[in-house]
C-alpha positions as CSV (number, residue, x, y, z in Angstrom):
1,M,42.7,35.0,-20.9
2,R,45.8,36.7,-22.1
3,K,45.4,39.3,-19.3
4,L,45.1,36.6,-16.7
5,I,48.3,34.9,-18.0
6,F,50.1,38.3,-18.0
7,L,49.0,39.0,-14.4
8,F,50.1,35.5,-13.3
9,I,53.6,35.9,-14.9
10,L,53.8,39.4,-13.3
11,M,53.0,38.0,-9.8
12,L,55.7,35.3,-10.3
13,T,58.2,38.0,-11.4
14,V,57.4,40.2,-8.4
15,R,57.6,37.3,-6.0
16,G,60.9,36.2,-7.5
17,T,62.2,39.8,-7.1
18,I,61.2,39.8,-3.4
19,M,62.8,36.4,-2.7
20,A,66.0,37.4,-4.5
21,A,66.3,40.6,-2.4
22,D,68.3,40.5,0.8
23,V,66.2,39.7,3.8
24,T,66.7,42.0,6.8
25,F,65.3,41.3,10.2
26,K,65.6,44.1,12.7
27,A,64.6,44.7,16.4
28,S,63.9,48.2,17.6
29,A,62.9,49.9,20.9
30,P,63.6,53.1,22.8
31,Q,67.1,53.5,24.2
32,A,65.7,54.7,27.5
33,V,62.3,54.2,29.2
34,V,60.8,55.3,32.5
35,M,60.0,52.9,35.3
36,G,56.2,52.3,35.5
37,E,55.6,53.3,31.8
38,P,55.0,50.8,29.0
39,F,56.9,50.9,25.8
40,R,56.9,49.1,22.4
41,L,59.4,46.4,21.2
42,T,59.1,45.7,17.4
43,F,60.6,43.1,15.1
44,T,60.5,44.0,11.4
45,V,61.3,41.7,8.5
46,N,61.1,42.7,4.8
47,A,59.5,39.5,3.7
48,E,56.8,37.1,4.7
49,G,58.1,35.0,7.5
50,K,56.9,32.5,10.0
51,D,57.9,30.8,13.3
52,L,59.1,33.9,15.1
53,R,61.0,32.9,18.2
54,V,61.7,35.6,20.9
55,Q,63.8,34.6,23.9
56,E,62.6,35.2,27.5
57,M,62.7,38.7,28.8
58,P,62.9,38.3,32.6
59,D,63.4,42.0,33.3
60,F,60.2,43.0,31.6
61,D,56.5,42.1,31.8
62,V,54.8,41.4,28.4
63,L,51.5,43.3,28.5
64,M,50.6,42.5,24.9
65,G,51.9,40.8,21.8
66,P,53.0,39.8,19.5
67,S,50.5,41.7,17.2
68,L,51.1,41.3,13.5
69,S,50.9,44.0,10.8
70,T,51.8,43.6,7.1
71,S,52.3,46.3,4.5
72,Y,53.0,46.1,0.8
73,S,54.5,48.7,-1.6
74,S,55.4,48.6,-5.3
75,S,56.8,51.1,-7.8
76,W,57.5,51.2,-11.5
77,G,60.8,52.6,-12.8
78,V,61.3,54.7,-15.9
79,N,62.7,51.7,-17.7
80,G,59.5,49.7,-17.1
81,K,60.9,47.6,-14.4
82,S,58.9,47.1,-11.2
83,T,60.0,46.8,-7.6
84,S,57.9,45.5,-4.8
85,E,58.5,45.2,-1.1
86,T,56.7,43.5,1.8
87,T,57.1,44.6,5.4
88,V,55.9,42.5,8.3
89,T,56.1,43.9,11.8
90,Y,55.6,42.0,15.1
91,T,54.9,44.3,18.1
92,Y,55.2,43.7,21.8
93,V,54.1,46.1,24.6
94,L,56.4,45.7,27.6
95,M,56.6,47.1,31.1
96,P,59.9,47.3,33.0
97,K,60.1,45.5,36.3
98,K,63.1,47.5,37.8
99,E,65.6,50.2,37.2
100,G,68.9,49.6,35.4
101,T,70.2,48.7,32.0
102,F,69.0,45.4,30.6
103,N,69.6,43.4,27.4
104,I,67.0,41.9,25.0
105,A,68.4,38.9,23.2
106,P,68.2,38.6,19.4
107,A,65.1,36.9,18.0
108,T,64.9,34.4,15.1
109,I,62.5,34.0,12.2
110,K,62.2,31.6,9.2
111,V,61.8,33.1,5.7
112,D,61.6,30.8,2.7
113,G,63.1,27.9,4.6
114,S,66.1,29.9,6.0
115,N,66.6,31.2,9.5
116,Y,67.4,34.8,10.2
117,T,68.6,36.5,13.4
118,S,67.8,40.0,14.5
119,N,70.1,42.4,16.4
120,G,70.1,42.5,20.2
121,L,69.0,45.6,22.2
122,A,70.2,47.4,25.4
123,I,67.4,49.3,27.2
124,K,68.0,51.7,30.1
125,V,65.2,51.9,32.6
126,L,65.1,55.3,34.3
127,P,63.5,56.0,37.7
128,A,60.1,57.6,37.7
129,D,60.1,61.4,37.6
130,K,60.1,62.8,41.1
131,A,58.1,65.8,40.1
132,G,55.2,63.5,39.1
133,K,52.7,63.9,36.3
134,Q,50.6,66.3,38.4
135,E,52.9,69.2,37.7
136,A,51.3,71.8,35.5
137,E,52.5,71.6,31.9
138,T,50.9,74.9,30.8
139,T,52.5,78.3,31.1
140,T,51.1,81.4,32.8
141,A,50.0,84.4,30.8
142,S,53.4,85.9,31.3
143,G,54.9,83.1,29.2
144,A,57.9,82.6,31.5
145,I,59.9,79.3,31.2
146,S,61.6,78.2,34.4
147,N,65.3,77.3,34.2
148,D,64.6,73.8,35.4
149,R,62.4,73.0,32.4
150,L,64.9,74.1,29.7
151,F,68.6,74.5,30.2
152,V,72.1,73.8,28.7
153,K,74.8,72.1,30.7
154,M,78.6,72.1,30.0
155,D,80.0,68.8,31.2
156,V,83.8,68.5,31.7
157,S,85.3,65.1,32.0
158,K,88.3,66.3,34.1
159,R,89.0,69.4,36.1
160,S,92.6,68.6,37.0
161,V,94.9,67.6,34.1
162,F,98.5,67.9,33.0
163,E,99.7,70.3,30.4
164,Q,98.9,68.9,26.9
165,E,96.6,66.3,28.4
166,G,93.3,66.1,26.5
167,F,89.9,66.0,28.2
168,L,86.3,65.9,26.9
169,V,83.9,68.9,27.1
170,T,80.2,68.2,26.2
171,F,77.4,70.7,25.7
172,K,74.0,69.1,26.2
173,V,70.5,70.6,26.3
174,Y,67.8,69.3,28.6
175,S,64.2,70.1,28.1
176,L,60.6,69.4,29.3
177,E,59.3,71.6,26.5
178,N,59.0,71.7,22.7
179,F,61.9,73.9,21.7
180,S,64.3,74.9,19.0
181,I,67.8,76.5,19.2
182,T,68.1,79.7,17.1
183,G,71.5,81.0,18.2
184,L,74.7,79.5,19.5
185,K,77.7,81.3,21.1
186,Y,80.1,78.8,22.6
187,P,83.1,79.7,24.8
188,E,86.3,80.8,23.0
189,F,88.5,78.1,24.8
190,E,91.3,80.5,25.3
191,G,94.5,78.7,26.4
192,F,93.4,75.4,24.8
193,L,93.9,73.6,21.5
194,V,90.5,72.5,20.3
195,Q,89.7,69.2,18.5
196,E,86.1,68.9,17.3
197,I,84.1,65.6,17.5
198,E,81.9,65.1,14.5
199,L,78.2,64.8,15.4
200,P,75.2,64.2,13.2
201,Q,73.6,67.4,11.8
202,E,70.2,66.1,13.0
203,K,70.3,66.0,16.8
204,Q,68.7,63.0,18.3
205,L,66.6,63.5,21.5
206,T,67.0,60.8,24.1
207,L,65.4,60.3,27.5
208,E,67.7,61.0,30.4
209,N,67.2,61.3,34.2
210,Y,68.9,64.3,35.7
211,N,68.4,65.5,39.3
212,G,65.4,63.3,39.7
213,R,63.6,64.4,36.5
214,N,63.3,62.8,33.1
215,Y,64.3,65.2,30.4
216,Q,64.6,64.9,26.6
217,S,68.3,65.6,26.1
218,A,70.5,66.1,23.0
219,V,74.3,66.6,22.7
220,M,74.9,69.9,20.9
221,R,78.7,69.9,20.7
222,Q,81.6,67.8,21.9
223,V,85.3,68.9,21.8
224,I,88.6,67.5,23.1
225,L,90.7,70.3,24.7
226,Y,94.5,70.3,25.2
227,P,95.8,73.0,27.6
228,Q,98.8,74.8,26.2
229,R,100.1,76.2,29.5
230,F,99.9,75.2,33.2
231,G,98.0,77.1,35.9
232,K,94.3,77.9,36.5
233,I,92.5,78.3,33.1
234,T,88.9,79.2,33.0
235,I,86.5,78.1,30.3
236,E,84.0,80.9,30.0
237,G,80.3,80.4,29.9
238,G,78.3,80.2,26.6
239,K,75.1,81.8,25.5
240,Y,72.3,80.1,23.5
241,D,69.0,81.5,22.2
242,A,66.0,79.2,22.2
243,V,62.4,79.5,21.2
244,V,59.7,77.4,23.1
245,R,56.2,76.7,21.9
246,V,54.0,77.0,24.9
247,R,50.2,76.6,25.5
248,M,48.5,79.6,27.1
249,Q,45.6,78.2,29.2
250,Q,42.4,80.2,29.2
251,A,41.7,81.9,32.5
252,G,38.7,80.8,34.5
253,G,38.3,77.6,32.6
254,G,36.9,74.6,34.2
255,S,35.1,72.6,31.5
256,I,36.6,69.7,29.7
257,F,36.0,71.6,26.5
258,D,38.2,74.5,27.6
259,S,41.4,72.8,26.3
260,F,40.1,73.1,22.8
261,F,40.2,76.9,23.1
262,D,43.8,77.1,24.5
263,S,46.2,79.2,22.4
264,Y,49.9,78.6,21.6
265,R,52.6,81.1,21.1
266,D,56.4,81.1,20.8
267,V,58.4,82.3,23.8
268,S,62.1,83.3,23.6
269,K,64.5,82.2,26.2
270,V,68.3,82.8,26.7
271,L,70.2,79.8,28.0
272,T,73.7,80.1,29.5
273,T,76.3,77.8,30.8
274,S,78.4,78.5,33.9
275,P,82.2,79.0,33.6
276,V,84.4,76.1,34.6
277,T,88.0,76.4,36.0
278,I,90.5,73.8,35.0
279,D,93.6,73.1,37.2
280,V,96.4,72.4,34.7
281,K,99.5,70.9,36.3
282,P,103.0,71.4,34.7
283,L,104.8,68.3,33.4
284,P,107.2,66.9,36.0
285,S,110.9,67.5,35.8
286,G,113.4,65.1,34.4
287,K,112.4,65.4,30.8
288,P,114.4,63.1,28.4
289,A,116.5,64.8,25.7
290,S,114.2,63.4,23.0
291,F,111.0,64.7,24.7
292,S,109.3,67.4,22.5
293,G,105.8,67.7,24.2
294,A,104.0,64.5,23.4
295,V,101.5,63.6,26.1
296,G,99.4,60.4,26.0
297,T,100.2,56.8,25.1
298,F,102.3,56.2,22.0
299,S,104.4,53.7,20.1
300,M,107.0,54.2,17.4
301,T,108.2,52.2,14.4
302,A,111.0,53.0,12.0
303,D,112.4,51.4,8.9
304,I,114.9,52.4,6.2
305,S,114.3,52.0,2.5
306,S,117.7,50.2,1.9
307,N,121.0,49.6,3.6
308,Q,122.9,49.6,0.4
309,V,122.7,52.5,-2.1
310,K,124.9,54.4,-4.6
311,T,126.0,58.0,-4.5
312,D,123.3,60.4,-5.6
313,E,120.6,57.8,-4.8
314,A,118.1,58.7,-2.2
315,V,117.8,56.8,1.1
316,T,114.5,57.2,3.0
317,I,113.8,56.5,6.7
318,K,110.1,56.3,7.6
319,V,109.1,56.9,11.2
320,K,105.5,56.2,12.3
321,I,104.2,57.4,15.7
322,A,100.8,56.0,16.7
323,G,98.7,56.2,19.8
324,N,96.2,58.3,21.8
325,G,97.0,61.9,22.8
326,N,98.0,65.1,21.2
327,V,99.1,63.4,17.9
328,K,98.9,66.5,15.8
329,L,101.2,68.4,18.1
330,V,103.9,65.7,18.2
331,K,107.1,67.1,16.8
332,N,109.2,65.1,14.4
333,P,111.9,63.0,16.1
334,E,115.4,64.0,15.1
335,V,117.2,61.8,12.5
336,V,120.9,62.5,12.4
337,F,122.4,61.8,8.9
338,P,126.1,61.9,8.3
339,N,127.7,65.3,7.3
340,D,128.3,64.1,3.7
341,F,124.6,63.7,3.0
342,D,122.2,66.2,1.5
343,V,119.2,66.3,3.8
344,Y,115.7,67.4,2.6
345,D,112.7,68.5,4.5
346,P,110.7,65.6,5.8
347,K,107.3,64.6,4.4
348,V,104.6,64.4,7.1
349,E,101.2,62.6,6.9
350,I,98.7,62.7,9.8
351,D,95.8,60.3,10.1
352,V,93.7,60.9,13.3
353,K,90.2,60.3,14.6
354,T,88.6,62.3,17.3
355,T,86.1,60.5,19.6
356,T,84.8,60.9,23.1
357,S,87.8,58.9,24.3
358,G,90.2,61.4,22.8
359,V,92.3,61.8,19.7
360,S,93.9,58.7,18.3
361,G,95.7,58.0,15.1
362,S,99.2,58.2,13.7
363,K,101.8,60.6,12.3
364,T,104.1,59.3,9.6
365,I,107.3,61.2,8.8
366,E,109.5,60.3,5.8
367,Y,113.1,61.6,6.0
368,M,115.0,61.7,2.8
369,A,118.8,62.2,2.3
370,I,121.2,61.7,-0.6
371,P,124.8,60.5,0.0
372,R,127.5,62.3,-2.0
373,Y,130.5,60.1,-1.2
374,A,131.0,56.3,-1.1
375,G,131.8,54.6,2.1
376,D,130.2,52.9,5.2
377,F,128.1,55.2,7.4
378,E,126.0,54.8,10.6
379,I,122.7,56.6,11.2
380,P,122.2,56.7,15.0
381,A,119.2,55.2,16.7
382,I,116.0,57.4,16.5
383,A,114.6,58.2,19.9
384,F,111.1,59.4,20.8
385,S,109.9,60.3,24.3
386,Y,106.4,61.0,25.6
387,F,104.8,61.6,29.0
388,D,102.5,58.7,29.9
389,I,99.4,60.0,31.7
390,K,98.5,56.6,33.2
391,S,101.9,56.0,34.9
392,G,102.7,59.7,35.4
393,S,106.2,59.2,34.0
394,Y,108.3,59.8,30.9
395,K,108.8,56.9,28.5
396,T,111.3,56.6,25.6
397,V,111.1,54.3,22.6
398,K,114.1,53.8,20.3
399,S,114.8,52.3,16.9
400,E,117.9,50.3,16.0
401,P,120.9,52.2,14.5
402,Y,121.2,51.8,10.7
403,L,124.4,50.8,9.0
404,L,124.5,52.2,5.4
405,H,126.9,51.0,2.7
406,V,127.3,53.6,-0.1
407,E,128.9,52.6,-3.4
408,Q,130.3,54.9,-6.0
409,G,127.6,55.8,-8.6
410,K,128.0,56.6,-12.2
411,G,128.0,60.4,-11.7
412,G,130.7,60.4,-8.9
413,S,134.3,61.5,-9.1
414,G,136.7,59.0,-10.6
415,S,134.0,57.4,-12.7
416,S,135.7,58.5,-15.9
417,P,139.3,57.5,-15.6
418,V,142.1,58.2,-18.0
419,V,143.2,55.1,-19.9
420,S,146.7,55.2,-21.3
421,N,148.9,53.1,-23.5
422,F,152.1,54.9,-24.0
423,S,153.5,52.4,-26.5
424,N,151.4,54.0,-29.2
425,K,150.3,57.6,-28.8
426,E,147.4,57.0,-31.2
427,S,145.7,54.7,-28.6
428,V,145.7,57.2,-25.7
429,K,142.1,58.3,-25.0
430,Y,140.4,60.4,-22.4
431,L,136.7,60.0,-21.8
432,G,136.4,58.1,-25.1
433,Q,137.6,61.1,-27.1
434,D,140.8,61.2,-29.2
435,I,143.5,63.6,-28.0
436,R,144.8,66.0,-30.7
437,Y,148.7,66.0,-30.6
438,L,151.0,68.8,-31.4
439,K,152.5,69.0,-34.9
440,T,156.3,68.4,-35.0
441,K,156.8,69.6,-38.6
442,G,155.8,72.4,-40.9
443,F,156.6,75.5,-38.6
444,S,159.4,78.1,-38.3
445,F,160.6,80.6,-35.7
446,I,160.9,84.4,-36.3
447,E,163.3,86.8,-34.5
448,G,161.7,89.0,-31.8
449,G,161.6,92.7,-32.2
450,E,159.4,95.8,-31.7
451,G,155.8,95.0,-31.2
452,V,156.6,91.3,-30.4
453,F,154.5,90.0,-27.4
454,F,157.0,87.5,-26.2
455,G,159.2,89.0,-23.4
456,S,157.1,92.2,-23.1
457,F,155.5,93.6,-20.0
458,M,152.1,92.2,-20.9
459,Y,153.8,88.8,-21.4
460,Y,155.0,88.8,-17.8
461,L,151.8,90.3,-16.5
462,C,149.9,87.3,-17.9
463,Y,151.9,85.1,-15.5
464,I,151.8,87.5,-12.5
465,V,148.0,88.1,-12.5
466,P,147.0,84.5,-12.5
467,A,149.5,83.7,-9.8
468,I,148.1,86.5,-7.6
469,L,144.5,85.3,-8.3
470,F,145.5,81.7,-7.5
471,I,146.9,82.8,-4.1
472,V,143.7,84.8,-3.3
473,F,141.4,82.0,-4.3
474,F,143.5,79.5,-2.4
475,F,143.1,81.4,0.9
476,I,139.3,82.0,0.2
477,Y,138.9,78.3,-0.5
478,R,140.7,77.3,2.7
479,K,138.5,79.7,4.6
480,Q,135.4,78.2,3.1
481,V,136.6,74.7,3.8
482,K,137.1,75.7,7.4
483,E,133.7,77.3,7.7
484,N,132.0,74.3,6.0
485,A,133.7,72.0,8.6
486,D,131.8,74.0,11.2
487,I,128.3,72.6,10.7
488,A,126.7,74.9,13.2
489,L,128.1,78.0,11.4
490,V,126.9,76.6,8.0
491,R,123.4,76.1,9.4
492,T,123.4,79.5,10.9
493,K,124.3,81.2,7.6
494,K,121.7,79.1,5.7
495,A,118.9,79.7,8.2
496,N,117.5,82.7,6.4
497,K,117.6,81.0,3.0
498,M,115.7,77.9,4.4
499,A,113.2,80.2,6.1
500,V,112.5,82.1,2.9
501,R,112.0,78.9,1.0
502,R,109.5,77.6,3.5
503,L,107.7,80.9,3.8
504,K,107.1,80.8,0.0
505,N,105.4,77.4,0.5
506,A,103.3,78.9,3.3
507,G,102.3,81.8,1.1
508,R,101.1,79.3,-1.5
509,L,99.1,77.4,1.1
510,M,97.6,80.8,2.3
511,K,96.4,81.6,-1.3
512,E,94.8,78.1,-1.5
513,N,93.1,78.8,1.8
514,K,94.5,75.7,3.4
515,K,94.3,77.0,7.0
516,E,95.7,74.0,8.9
517,E,98.5,73.3,6.5
518,F,99.4,77.0,6.4
519,Y,99.8,77.3,10.2
520,D,101.8,74.0,10.2
521,E,104.2,75.3,7.6
522,V,104.7,78.6,9.5
523,L,105.3,76.6,12.7
524,R,107.9,74.5,10.9
525,T,109.5,77.6,9.4
526,L,109.9,79.3,12.8
527,W,111.2,76.2,14.7
528,G,113.5,75.3,11.8
529,Y,114.8,78.9,11.6
530,L,115.5,79.1,15.3
531,S,117.1,75.6,15.3
532,D,119.5,76.7,12.5
533,K,120.1,80.1,13.9
534,L,120.8,79.0,17.4
535,S,122.6,75.8,16.4
536,I,120.2,73.7,18.6
537,P,118.4,70.5,17.4
538,Q,114.7,71.0,17.1
539,S,114.0,68.2,19.5
540,D,115.8,70.2,22.2
541,L,114.0,73.5,21.5
542,T,111.3,74.7,23.9
543,K,109.8,78.1,24.3
544,D,111.7,78.5,27.6
545,N,115.2,77.8,26.3
546,V,114.5,79.8,23.1
547,E,114.0,82.9,25.1
548,T,117.1,82.2,27.1
549,E,119.3,81.6,24.0
550,L,118.0,84.6,22.2
551,A,118.9,86.8,25.2
552,K,122.4,85.4,25.0
553,Y,122.7,86.7,21.4
554,G,121.5,90.2,22.5
555,V,118.0,89.9,21.1
556,N,115.7,92.4,22.8
557,E,112.7,91.3,24.7
558,S,110.1,92.8,22.3
559,L,111.5,90.8,19.3
560,T,111.5,87.7,21.4
561,N,107.9,88.3,22.4
562,E,107.0,88.7,18.7
563,F,108.4,85.2,17.9
564,M,106.6,83.7,21.0
565,D,103.3,85.4,20.0
566,I,103.6,84.0,16.4
567,L,104.3,80.5,17.8
568,N,101.3,80.7,20.1
569,T,99.0,82.0,17.4
570,C,99.9,79.2,15.1
571,E,99.4,76.5,17.7
572,F,96.0,78.0,18.7
573,A,94.7,79.0,15.3
574,R,95.3,75.7,13.4
575,Y,92.2,74.1,15.0
576,A,90.4,77.2,16.1
577,P,86.7,77.1,15.2
578,S,86.6,80.6,13.6
579,Q,88.9,83.5,12.9
580,A,89.1,86.7,11.0
581,P,89.3,86.5,7.2
582,D,92.6,88.2,7.0
583,A,94.2,86.4,10.0
584,M,96.6,84.4,7.8
585,D,97.7,87.4,5.8
586,K,98.6,89.3,9.0
587,L,100.4,86.4,10.5
588,Y,102.4,85.9,7.3
589,E,103.5,89.6,7.3
590,L,104.4,89.4,11.0
591,T,106.5,86.3,10.4
592,V,108.4,87.8,7.5
593,D,109.0,91.0,9.5
594,A,110.2,89.1,12.6
595,I,112.7,87.0,10.7
596,G,114.0,90.1,9.0
597,K,114.6,91.8,12.3
598,M,116.2,88.7,13.7
599,E,118.6,88.6,10.8
600,N,119.7,92.2,11.5
601,T,120.1,91.4,15.2
602,I,122.0,88.0,15.0
603,K,124.9,88.2,12.6
604,K,127.7,85.6,12.3
């Protein structure tokens, strides 16, 4: 009796557990089917339901259904708790009436008095295979696999693009055989910046009609390519090793039992993709001054941390560029702070997502500066320009100029004044400390004579030497003031120091094996160094005008080519799929050597 009561309580507990669980009601069917071939449509619910309602399916004939099947499963946990699950499946067998893509509306079911709705489905009906089912599926004794039964295709979304315009490249395998890929050698994509699209590790085979035949296909790799120069650029072909399991039919067989004695063996096959040439058009003339290579569709927002600060307090301007295009290659817009501000390297955060429609996301740049003097200042409007692919024209977005009021802080000059009250010398104070006064009594004079310092040569020398030093330092100070007034000259002299500091950070990133950050830092180092050395804003720097400006300063062609090669290597290597283990070390040494040579060549 006790056992029966225990079982009854256990059944109630299990049923309560099932009812308390979330109910899921799901519809499933193949994504693609072939005209004239039946397929299954199933509705699955993880509970006992009733009153299944399926809407009309005018594009399909219902050959059978719904057929009902129920399964139960239970398990016991290590803590003694039990879990139980019921699965009910309703199956229909359908036949498509015509080719095309058709929708199956969601169905409804009632579970424990509540209604639940399934998901809808989109099913693509492919035309019947033109080759027909009569084609032999076996392989001859030679084991040869024809190229139309297994191949890899490289699909390119565009063959005519602008420089820095992204386009999609898809590598897809098509097969009528059971196969496996054992080796992959994709093209190098020389001349392009590569952005990978994340795909599942497990490749899903789907039915696809290609050239009149229905293949099992799978996407092997997808990338977004950004051409880095204009002209004809060829994407070389790839090479892929495959193994196919084929059935070797017995010679001379004619009996229905001969198929039982067929043998199977693995056949190797090398698959290749044909090269594709891309016509890359140069960007049109008339580039705005604030254009720095952004291509796509973008927007910009900017805001300042505060319009009122004190000296030695930081003011931050945050600029966010968002859109679709070469987001990672977008250069930082120029923010012009007043001369009396200490400006620091901007902080950059990039958040992008790569899909088949391109690279989209945002780049956020935080500019920080510290005012040293009180007053009212104006930070000019921030401009950002990009080339819009859709309209084929340049577009510029601007922020509002910022008016900044700086008040004197506690650490500034004049913050500790002298407070005097000459009516009583005991009350005169400086910085809160009492002044010690000269004694007027208790001293006497002695007559000068031999060995007395007063009136000697050393005595007068003590006046002459400080006077000479004062004059020398006066002229040196005036020269420094004049040089500091020349902002371009100051930037030129500090170019090497800034480059060394940034290279130290690049060296740290190299040791941490942060490849993308390392190449970004080297790029910023070189562009910043060239901007300071040539006294040209970074937004106005391009590879073309850098070569022209360096030639004006007498830099030889080989050194200029070294700088250009380093820039190109950084742009290509940041997102390259693979590279030599010591690539970063070599690039770091080349960068240090090139900057050292430039310092010896350009001297101001």
